[in-house]
mmCIF file of the C-alpha atoms, coordinates in Angstrom:
data_MODEL
# 
_entry.id   MODEL 
# 
loop_
_atom_site.group_PDB 
_atom_site.id 
_atom_site.type_symbol 
_atom_site.label_atom_id 
_atom_site.label_alt_id 
_atom_site.label_comp_id 
_atom_site.label_asym_id 
_atom_site.label_entity_id 
_atom_site.label_seq_id 
_atom_site.pdbx_PDB_ins_code 
_atom_site.Cartn_x 
_atom_site.Cartn_y 
_atom_site.Cartn_z 
_atom_site.occupancy 
_atom_site.B_iso_or_equiv 
_atom_site.pdbx_formal_charge 
_atom_site.auth_seq_id 
_atom_site.auth_comp_id 
_atom_site.auth_asym_id 
_atom_site.auth_atom_id 
_atom_site.pdbx_PDB_model_num 
ATOM 1   C CA . MET A 1 1   ? 12.341  0.153   -19.461 1.00 0.00 ? 1   MET A CA 1 
ATOM 2   C CA . ILE A 1 2   ? 9.106   -1.739  -19.069 1.00 0.00 ? 2   ILE A CA 1 
ATOM 3   C CA . LEU A 1 3   ? 8.119   -3.445  -15.827 1.00 0.00 ? 3   LEU A CA 1 
ATOM 4   C CA . VAL A 1 4   ? 5.477   -6.157  -15.741 1.00 0.00 ? 4   VAL A CA 1 
ATOM 5   C CA . ARG A 1 5   ? 4.035   -7.771  -12.649 1.00 0.00 ? 5   ARG A CA 1 
ATOM 6   C CA . HIS A 1 6   ? 3.708   -11.544 -12.844 1.00 0.00 ? 6   HIS A CA 1 
ATOM 7   C CA . GLY A 1 7   ? 0.331   -13.082 -13.575 1.00 0.00 ? 7   GLY A CA 1 
ATOM 8   C CA . GLN A 1 8   ? -2.016  -14.108 -10.791 1.00 0.00 ? 8   GLN A CA 1 
ATOM 9   C CA . SER A 1 9   ? -0.554  -16.790 -8.520  1.00 0.00 ? 9   SER A CA 1 
ATOM 10  C CA . HIS A 1 10  ? -2.293  -19.261 -6.227  1.00 0.00 ? 10  HIS A CA 1 
ATOM 11  C CA . PHE A 1 11  ? -1.122  -17.127 -3.290  1.00 0.00 ? 11  PHE A CA 1 
ATOM 12  C CA . ASN A 1 12  ? -2.792  -14.043 -4.810  1.00 0.00 ? 12  ASN A CA 1 
ATOM 13  C CA . VAL A 1 13  ? -6.144  -15.834 -5.047  1.00 0.00 ? 13  VAL A CA 1 
ATOM 14  C CA . HIS A 1 14  ? -6.168  -16.979 -1.418  1.00 0.00 ? 14  HIS A CA 1 
ATOM 15  C CA . PHE A 1 15  ? -4.693  -13.811 0.054   1.00 0.00 ? 15  PHE A CA 1 
ATOM 16  C CA . ALA A 1 16  ? -7.145  -11.569 -1.820  1.00 0.00 ? 16  ALA A CA 1 
ATOM 17  C CA . LYS A 1 17  ? -10.068 -13.460 -0.265  1.00 0.00 ? 17  LYS A CA 1 
ATOM 18  C CA . THR A 1 18  ? -8.813  -13.736 3.313   1.00 0.00 ? 18  THR A CA 1 
ATOM 19  C CA . ARG A 1 19  ? -5.938  -11.250 3.776   1.00 0.00 ? 19  ARG A CA 1 
ATOM 20  C CA . ILE A 1 20  ? -4.238  -14.171 5.575   1.00 0.00 ? 20  ILE A CA 1 
ATOM 21  C CA . ASP A 1 21  ? -1.002  -15.777 4.365   1.00 0.00 ? 21  ASP A CA 1 
ATOM 22  C CA . PRO A 1 22  ? -2.123  -19.197 3.038   1.00 0.00 ? 22  PRO A CA 1 
ATOM 23  C CA . GLY A 1 23  ? 1.355   -20.700 3.530   1.00 0.00 ? 23  GLY A CA 1 
ATOM 24  C CA . ILE A 1 24  ? 2.101   -21.483 -0.124  1.00 0.00 ? 24  ILE A CA 1 
ATOM 25  C CA . GLU A 1 25  ? 5.833   -21.518 -0.888  1.00 0.00 ? 25  GLU A CA 1 
ATOM 26  C CA . ASP A 1 26  ? 6.905   -20.215 -4.322  1.00 0.00 ? 26  ASP A CA 1 
ATOM 27  C CA . PRO A 1 27  ? 3.430   -20.526 -5.893  1.00 0.00 ? 27  PRO A CA 1 
ATOM 28  C CA . GLY A 1 28  ? 2.794   -21.034 -9.559  1.00 0.00 ? 28  GLY A CA 1 
ATOM 29  C CA . LEU A 1 29  ? 0.377   -19.211 -11.796 1.00 0.00 ? 29  LEU A CA 1 
ATOM 30  C CA . THR A 1 30  ? -3.329  -19.905 -11.942 1.00 0.00 ? 30  THR A CA 1 
ATOM 31  C CA . GLU A 1 31  ? -5.066  -20.311 -15.309 1.00 0.00 ? 31  GLU A CA 1 
ATOM 32  C CA . GLU A 1 32  ? -6.059  -16.641 -14.973 1.00 0.00 ? 32  GLU A CA 1 
ATOM 33  C CA . GLY A 1 33  ? -2.399  -15.806 -14.335 1.00 0.00 ? 33  GLY A CA 1 
ATOM 34  C CA . GLU A 1 34  ? -1.427  -17.567 -17.552 1.00 0.00 ? 34  GLU A CA 1 
ATOM 35  C CA . ARG A 1 35  ? -4.093  -15.573 -19.422 1.00 0.00 ? 35  ARG A CA 1 
ATOM 36  C CA . GLN A 1 36  ? -2.767  -12.343 -17.863 1.00 0.00 ? 36  GLN A CA 1 
ATOM 37  C CA . ALA A 1 37  ? 0.781   -13.229 -18.901 1.00 0.00 ? 37  ALA A CA 1 
ATOM 38  C CA . GLN A 1 38  ? -0.391  -13.893 -22.477 1.00 0.00 ? 38  GLN A CA 1 
ATOM 39  C CA . ALA A 1 39  ? -2.293  -10.589 -22.538 1.00 0.00 ? 39  ALA A CA 1 
ATOM 40  C CA . ALA A 1 40  ? 0.845   -8.813  -21.312 1.00 0.00 ? 40  ALA A CA 1 
ATOM 41  C CA . ALA A 1 41  ? 2.864   -10.540 -24.023 1.00 0.00 ? 41  ALA A CA 1 
ATOM 42  C CA . ASP A 1 42  ? 0.382   -9.406  -26.673 1.00 0.00 ? 42  ASP A CA 1 
ATOM 43  C CA . SER A 1 43  ? 0.598   -5.796  -25.447 1.00 0.00 ? 43  SER A CA 1 
ATOM 44  C CA . LEU A 1 44  ? 4.419   -5.895  -25.482 1.00 0.00 ? 44  LEU A CA 1 
ATOM 45  C CA . LYS A 1 45  ? 4.912   -7.121  -29.057 1.00 0.00 ? 45  LYS A CA 1 
ATOM 46  C CA . ASP A 1 46  ? 5.525   -3.678  -30.594 1.00 0.00 ? 46  ASP A CA 1 
ATOM 47  C CA . GLN A 1 47  ? 7.337   -2.049  -27.677 1.00 0.00 ? 47  GLN A CA 1 
ATOM 48  C CA . GLY A 1 48  ? 10.908  -2.515  -28.906 1.00 0.00 ? 48  GLY A CA 1 
ATOM 49  C CA . ILE A 1 49  ? 11.911  -5.002  -26.223 1.00 0.00 ? 49  ILE A CA 1 
ATOM 50  C CA . ALA A 1 50  ? 15.224  -6.749  -26.868 1.00 0.00 ? 50  ALA A CA 1 
ATOM 51  C CA . ARG A 1 51  ? 16.009  -8.198  -23.405 1.00 0.00 ? 51  ARG A CA 1 
ATOM 52  C CA . ILE A 1 52  ? 13.961  -9.857  -20.682 1.00 0.00 ? 52  ILE A CA 1 
ATOM 53  C CA . VAL A 1 53  ? 15.105  -10.039 -17.067 1.00 0.00 ? 53  VAL A CA 1 
ATOM 54  C CA . ALA A 1 54  ? 13.039  -11.932 -14.496 1.00 0.00 ? 54  ALA A CA 1 
ATOM 55  C CA . SER A 1 55  ? 12.965  -12.580 -10.787 1.00 0.00 ? 55  SER A CA 1 
ATOM 56  C CA . PRO A 1 56  ? 13.798  -16.178 -9.840  1.00 0.00 ? 56  PRO A CA 1 
ATOM 57  C CA . TYR A 1 57  ? 10.394  -16.962 -8.330  1.00 0.00 ? 57  TYR A CA 1 
ATOM 58  C CA . TRP A 1 58  ? 8.239   -19.595 -10.076 1.00 0.00 ? 58  TRP A CA 1 
ATOM 59  C CA . ARG A 1 59  ? 5.420   -17.103 -10.825 1.00 0.00 ? 59  ARG A CA 1 
ATOM 60  C CA . THR A 1 60  ? 7.733   -14.621 -12.551 1.00 0.00 ? 60  THR A CA 1 
ATOM 61  C CA . LEU A 1 61  ? 9.615   -17.306 -14.452 1.00 0.00 ? 61  LEU A CA 1 
ATOM 62  C CA . HIS A 1 62  ? 6.361   -18.746 -15.810 1.00 0.00 ? 62  HIS A CA 1 
ATOM 63  C CA . THR A 1 63  ? 5.162   -15.246 -16.750 1.00 0.00 ? 63  THR A CA 1 
ATOM 64  C CA . ALA A 1 64  ? 8.516   -14.518 -18.415 1.00 0.00 ? 64  ALA A CA 1 
ATOM 65  C CA . GLU A 1 65  ? 8.349   -17.837 -20.261 1.00 0.00 ? 65  GLU A CA 1 
ATOM 66  C CA . ILE A 1 66  ? 4.998   -16.908 -21.808 1.00 0.00 ? 66  ILE A CA 1 
ATOM 67  C CA . ILE A 1 67  ? 6.195   -13.427 -22.764 1.00 0.00 ? 67  ILE A CA 1 
ATOM 68  C CA . ALA A 1 68  ? 9.544   -14.669 -24.082 1.00 0.00 ? 68  ALA A CA 1 
ATOM 69  C CA . ALA A 1 69  ? 7.801   -17.228 -26.310 1.00 0.00 ? 69  ALA A CA 1 
ATOM 70  C CA . ALA A 1 70  ? 5.622   -14.499 -27.815 1.00 0.00 ? 70  ALA A CA 1 
ATOM 71  C CA . LEU A 1 71  ? 8.555   -12.115 -28.344 1.00 0.00 ? 71  LEU A CA 1 
ATOM 72  C CA . GLY A 1 72  ? 11.158  -14.701 -29.348 1.00 0.00 ? 72  GLY A CA 1 
ATOM 73  C CA . LEU A 1 73  ? 13.621  -13.540 -26.697 1.00 0.00 ? 73  LEU A CA 1 
ATOM 74  C CA . PRO A 1 74  ? 15.806  -15.245 -24.089 1.00 0.00 ? 74  PRO A CA 1 
ATOM 75  C CA . VAL A 1 75  ? 15.309  -14.705 -20.358 1.00 0.00 ? 75  VAL A CA 1 
ATOM 76  C CA . THR A 1 76  ? 18.023  -13.784 -17.870 1.00 0.00 ? 76  THR A CA 1 
ATOM 77  C CA . ILE A 1 77  ? 17.453  -14.195 -14.135 1.00 0.00 ? 77  ILE A CA 1 
ATOM 78  C CA . ASP A 1 78  ? 18.318  -11.422 -11.671 1.00 0.00 ? 78  ASP A CA 1 
ATOM 79  C CA . PRO A 1 79  ? 17.498  -11.855 -7.962  1.00 0.00 ? 79  PRO A CA 1 
ATOM 80  C CA . ARG A 1 80  ? 17.700  -8.082  -7.447  1.00 0.00 ? 80  ARG A CA 1 
ATOM 81  C CA . VAL A 1 81  ? 14.195  -7.790  -8.978  1.00 0.00 ? 81  VAL A CA 1 
ATOM 82  C CA . ARG A 1 82  ? 12.694  -10.364 -6.581  1.00 0.00 ? 82  ARG A CA 1 
ATOM 83  C CA . GLU A 1 83  ? 9.740   -9.734  -4.292  1.00 0.00 ? 83  GLU A CA 1 
ATOM 84  C CA . ARG A 1 84  ? 10.194  -8.219  -0.857  1.00 0.00 ? 84  ARG A CA 1 
ATOM 85  C CA . TYR A 1 85  ? 10.707  -11.214 1.436   1.00 0.00 ? 85  TYR A CA 1 
ATOM 86  C CA . PHE A 1 86  ? 7.689   -11.015 3.743   1.00 0.00 ? 86  PHE A CA 1 
ATOM 87  C CA . PHE A 1 87  ? 5.152   -13.837 3.152   1.00 0.00 ? 87  PHE A CA 1 
ATOM 88  C CA . THR A 1 88  ? 5.504   -17.616 2.824   1.00 0.00 ? 88  THR A CA 1 
ATOM 89  C CA . CYS A 1 89  ? 5.166   -17.226 -0.954  1.00 0.00 ? 89  CYS A CA 1 
ATOM 90  C CA . ASP A 1 90  ? 8.499   -15.394 -0.876  1.00 0.00 ? 90  ASP A CA 1 
ATOM 91  C CA . ILE A 1 91  ? 10.337  -18.584 0.046   1.00 0.00 ? 91  ILE A CA 1 
ATOM 92  C CA . GLY A 1 92  ? 11.826  -19.503 -3.305  1.00 0.00 ? 92  GLY A CA 1 
ATOM 93  C CA . SER A 1 93  ? 12.721  -22.727 -5.047  1.00 0.00 ? 93  SER A CA 1 
ATOM 94  C CA . HIS A 1 94  ? 16.311  -23.876 -5.237  1.00 0.00 ? 94  HIS A CA 1 
ATOM 95  C CA . ARG A 1 95  ? 18.264  -22.998 -8.355  1.00 0.00 ? 95  ARG A CA 1 
ATOM 96  C CA . SER A 1 96  ? 18.629  -26.677 -9.307  1.00 0.00 ? 96  SER A CA 1 
ATOM 97  C CA . ALA A 1 97  ? 14.825  -27.120 -9.357  1.00 0.00 ? 97  ALA A CA 1 
ATOM 98  C CA . LEU A 1 98  ? 14.338  -23.921 -11.339 1.00 0.00 ? 98  LEU A CA 1 
ATOM 99  C CA . ASN A 1 99  ? 17.076  -24.829 -13.798 1.00 0.00 ? 99  ASN A CA 1 
ATOM 100 C CA . GLU A 1 100 ? 15.495  -28.261 -14.284 1.00 0.00 ? 100 GLU A CA 1 
ATOM 101 C CA . ARG A 1 101 ? 12.140  -26.648 -15.156 1.00 0.00 ? 101 ARG A CA 1 
ATOM 102 C CA . TRP A 1 102 ? 13.627  -23.805 -17.251 1.00 0.00 ? 102 TRP A CA 1 
ATOM 103 C CA . PRO A 1 103 ? 16.975  -25.118 -18.596 1.00 0.00 ? 103 PRO A CA 1 
ATOM 104 C CA . HIS A 1 104 ? 16.927  -22.554 -21.416 1.00 0.00 ? 104 HIS A CA 1 
ATOM 105 C CA . PHE A 1 105 ? 16.907  -19.552 -19.026 1.00 0.00 ? 105 PHE A CA 1 
ATOM 106 C CA . GLY A 1 106 ? 20.112  -17.731 -18.089 1.00 0.00 ? 106 GLY A CA 1 
ATOM 107 C CA . PHE A 1 107 ? 20.545  -18.335 -14.339 1.00 0.00 ? 107 PHE A CA 1 
ATOM 108 C CA . GLY A 1 108 ? 24.095  -16.953 -14.317 1.00 0.00 ? 108 GLY A CA 1 
ATOM 109 C CA . ASP A 1 109 ? 25.659  -17.094 -10.870 1.00 0.00 ? 109 ASP A CA 1 
ATOM 110 C CA . LEU A 1 110 ? 22.366  -17.459 -8.965  1.00 0.00 ? 110 LEU A CA 1 
ATOM 111 C CA . ALA A 1 111 ? 23.069  -19.269 -5.687  1.00 0.00 ? 111 ALA A CA 1 
ATOM 112 C CA . GLU A 1 112 ? 21.354  -22.590 -4.963  1.00 0.00 ? 112 GLU A CA 1 
ATOM 113 C CA . ARG A 1 113 ? 19.436  -20.901 -2.115  1.00 0.00 ? 113 ARG A CA 1 
ATOM 114 C CA . TRP A 1 114 ? 19.053  -17.307 -3.262  1.00 0.00 ? 114 TRP A CA 1 
ATOM 115 C CA . TRP A 1 115 ? 16.174  -15.813 -1.186  1.00 0.00 ? 115 TRP A CA 1 
ATOM 116 C CA . PRO A 1 116 ? 16.821  -13.984 2.129   1.00 0.00 ? 116 PRO A CA 1 
ATOM 117 C CA . GLU A 1 117 ? 16.872  -15.688 5.521   1.00 0.00 ? 117 GLU A CA 1 
ATOM 118 C CA . GLU A 1 118 ? 14.776  -13.037 7.263   1.00 0.00 ? 118 GLU A CA 1 
ATOM 119 C CA . GLU A 1 119 ? 11.987  -10.590 6.466   1.00 0.00 ? 119 GLU A CA 1 
ATOM 120 C CA . GLU A 1 120 ? 13.147  -7.713  4.297   1.00 0.00 ? 120 GLU A CA 1 
ATOM 121 C CA . THR A 1 121 ? 12.261  -4.304  5.693   1.00 0.00 ? 121 THR A CA 1 
ATOM 122 C CA . GLU A 1 122 ? 10.772  -1.524  3.570   1.00 0.00 ? 122 GLU A CA 1 
ATOM 123 C CA . GLU A 1 123 ? 14.058  0.348   4.037   1.00 0.00 ? 123 GLU A CA 1 
ATOM 124 C CA . ALA A 1 124 ? 16.077  -2.606  2.749   1.00 0.00 ? 124 ALA A CA 1 
ATOM 125 C CA . LEU A 1 125 ? 13.717  -2.917  -0.218  1.00 0.00 ? 125 LEU A CA 1 
ATOM 126 C CA . ALA A 1 126 ? 14.203  0.779   -0.999  1.00 0.00 ? 126 ALA A CA 1 
ATOM 127 C CA . VAL A 1 127 ? 17.989  0.349   -0.927  1.00 0.00 ? 127 VAL A CA 1 
ATOM 128 C CA . ARG A 1 128 ? 17.771  -2.687  -3.234  1.00 0.00 ? 128 ARG A CA 1 
ATOM 129 C CA . CYS A 1 129 ? 15.478  -0.850  -5.670  1.00 0.00 ? 129 CYS A CA 1 
ATOM 130 C CA . GLU A 1 130 ? 17.752  2.185   -5.739  1.00 0.00 ? 130 GLU A CA 1 
ATOM 131 C CA . GLY A 1 131 ? 20.807  -0.026  -6.289  1.00 0.00 ? 131 GLY A CA 1 
ATOM 132 C CA . PHE A 1 132 ? 19.074  -1.707  -9.217  1.00 0.00 ? 132 PHE A CA 1 
ATOM 133 C CA . ARG A 1 133 ? 18.007  1.645   -10.686 1.00 0.00 ? 133 ARG A CA 1 
ATOM 134 C CA . ARG A 1 134 ? 21.582  2.951   -10.486 1.00 0.00 ? 134 ARG A CA 1 
ATOM 135 C CA . ALA A 1 135 ? 22.999  -0.233  -12.017 1.00 0.00 ? 135 ALA A CA 1 
ATOM 136 C CA . VAL A 1 136 ? 20.561  0.025   -14.934 1.00 0.00 ? 136 VAL A CA 1 
ATOM 137 C CA . LEU A 1 137 ? 21.574  3.646   -15.468 1.00 0.00 ? 137 LEU A CA 1 
ATOM 138 C CA . ASP A 1 138 ? 25.273  2.766   -15.276 1.00 0.00 ? 138 ASP A CA 1 
ATOM 139 C CA . ASP A 1 139 ? 24.692  0.059   -17.893 1.00 0.00 ? 139 ASP A CA 1 
ATOM 140 C CA . GLY A 1 140 ? 23.164  2.712   -20.144 1.00 0.00 ? 140 GLY A CA 1 
ATOM 141 C CA . GLN A 1 141 ? 20.973  0.239   -22.024 1.00 0.00 ? 141 GLN A CA 1 
ATOM 142 C CA . TRP A 1 142 ? 17.573  0.258   -20.401 1.00 0.00 ? 142 TRP A CA 1 
ATOM 143 C CA . ASP A 1 143 ? 15.248  1.503   -23.128 1.00 0.00 ? 143 ASP A CA 1 
ATOM 144 C CA . ASP A 1 144 ? 14.812  -2.003  -24.638 1.00 0.00 ? 144 ASP A CA 1 
ATOM 145 C CA . LEU A 1 145 ? 14.631  -3.837  -21.298 1.00 0.00 ? 145 LEU A CA 1 
ATOM 146 C CA . LEU A 1 146 ? 11.642  -5.737  -19.883 1.00 0.00 ? 146 LEU A CA 1 
ATOM 147 C CA . ILE A 1 147 ? 11.672  -6.634  -16.182 1.00 0.00 ? 147 ILE A CA 1 
ATOM 148 C CA . VAL A 1 148 ? 9.246   -9.350  -15.015 1.00 0.00 ? 148 VAL A CA 1 
ATOM 149 C CA . SER A 1 149 ? 8.858   -8.753  -11.303 1.00 0.00 ? 149 SER A CA 1 
ATOM 150 C CA . HIS A 1 150 ? 6.504   -8.330  -8.347  1.00 0.00 ? 150 HIS A CA 1 
ATOM 151 C CA . TRP A 1 151 ? 4.145   -5.909  -6.634  1.00 0.00 ? 151 TRP A CA 1 
ATOM 152 C CA . GLY A 1 152 ? 6.625   -4.988  -3.897  1.00 0.00 ? 152 GLY A CA 1 
ATOM 153 C CA . PHE A 1 153 ? 9.635   -4.459  -6.148  1.00 0.00 ? 153 PHE A CA 1 
ATOM 154 C CA . ILE A 1 154 ? 7.690   -2.443  -8.723  1.00 0.00 ? 154 ILE A CA 1 
ATOM 155 C CA . ARG A 1 155 ? 6.140   -0.315  -5.970  1.00 0.00 ? 155 ARG A CA 1 
ATOM 156 C CA . GLY A 1 156 ? 9.553   0.175   -4.359  1.00 0.00 ? 156 GLY A CA 1 
ATOM 157 C CA . LEU A 1 157 ? 11.129  1.213   -7.664  1.00 0.00 ? 157 LEU A CA 1 
ATOM 158 C CA . THR A 1 158 ? 8.337   3.367   -9.105  1.00 0.00 ? 158 THR A CA 1 
ATOM 159 C CA . GLY A 1 159 ? 5.991   4.253   -6.243  1.00 0.00 ? 159 GLY A CA 1 
ATOM 160 C CA . LYS A 1 160 ? 3.131   2.594   -8.174  1.00 0.00 ? 160 LYS A CA 1 
ATOM 161 C CA . ALA A 1 161 ? 1.166   -0.444  -7.038  1.00 0.00 ? 161 ALA A CA 1 
ATOM 162 C CA . VAL A 1 162 ? 0.151   -2.533  -10.057 1.00 0.00 ? 162 VAL A CA 1 
ATOM 163 C CA . GLU A 1 163 ? -2.216  -5.446  -10.527 1.00 0.00 ? 163 GLU A CA 1 
ATOM 164 C CA . ASN A 1 164 ? -1.180  -8.876  -11.780 1.00 0.00 ? 164 ASN A CA 1 
ATOM 165 C CA . GLY A 1 165 ? -0.183  -8.918  -15.435 1.00 0.00 ? 165 GLY A CA 1 
ATOM 166 C CA . VAL A 1 166 ? 0.038   -5.127  -15.756 1.00 0.00 ? 166 VAL A CA 1 
ATOM 167 C CA . ALA A 1 167 ? 2.967   -3.619  -17.663 1.00 0.00 ? 167 ALA A CA 1 
ATOM 168 C CA . LEU A 1 168 ? 4.153   -0.053  -17.264 1.00 0.00 ? 168 LEU A CA 1 
ATOM 169 C CA . ARG A 1 169 ? 6.914   2.026   -18.769 1.00 0.00 ? 169 ARG A CA 1 
ATOM 170 C CA . PHE A 1 170 ? 9.466   3.465   -16.337 1.00 0.00 ? 170 PHE A CA 1 
ATOM 171 C CA . ASP A 1 171 ? 12.285  5.938   -16.978 1.00 0.00 ? 171 ASP A CA 1 
ATOM 172 C CA . PRO A 1 172 ? 14.991  5.114   -14.400 1.00 0.00 ? 172 PRO A CA 1 
ATOM 173 C CA . ASP A 1 173 ? 16.862  8.331   -15.222 1.00 0.00 ? 173 ASP A CA 1 
ATOM 174 C CA . ALA A 1 174 ? 13.951  10.610  -14.378 1.00 0.00 ? 174 ALA A CA 1 
ATOM 175 C CA . GLY A 1 175 ? 12.222  8.213   -11.982 1.00 0.00 ? 175 GLY A CA 1 
ATOM 176 C CA . LEU A 1 176 ? 9.002   8.685   -13.939 1.00 0.00 ? 176 LEU A CA 1 
ATOM 177 C CA . VAL A 1 177 ? 6.273   6.220   -14.788 1.00 0.00 ? 177 VAL A CA 1 
ATOM 178 C CA . SER A 1 178 ? 4.554   6.990   -18.061 1.00 0.00 ? 178 SER A CA 1 
ATOM 179 C CA . GLY A 1 179 ? 1.611   4.696   -17.397 1.00 0.00 ? 179 GLY A CA 1 
ATOM 180 C CA . ALA A 1 180 ? 0.350   1.222   -17.989 1.00 0.00 ? 180 ALA A CA 1 
ATOM 181 C CA . LEU A 1 181 ? 0.600   -0.250  -21.476 1.00 0.00 ? 181 LEU A CA 1 
# 
């Protein structure tokens, strides 16, 4: 399985400068974020990816859109790979708005309001990550899977903090990261 963190968002720019939540709900990508997503797509072309799963936040959907266009693959949405609900940027957009922007994505049974009501603890994040890891293992088909996700989820799943646009290979059976691509 390959995990990629979304490209730089408007929240990332402001928070990196001030370390203060700028109050941006479900931010989109910056131009740099789009470039990072394209660079990730270029690095993923020969990695044997057959399926793309993305978090339902705007920044991951836009990143997934760029990657999917380069790889010629559809995108399926899975809220289990969402960011840890902690900052204003973790307030999502309603399914109807997302589906209007990305009608070709597979939203499945995503609820209209799919993000949590309250802050998600580190413990709750760990439980969600472990549940996802087990589900992927139970499915048995993870070697051709690309997950477009977030800093918190990737860190919770792998123990690694990655920068925007970085892709890394992860073995959910062994719990090992084999490094950035």
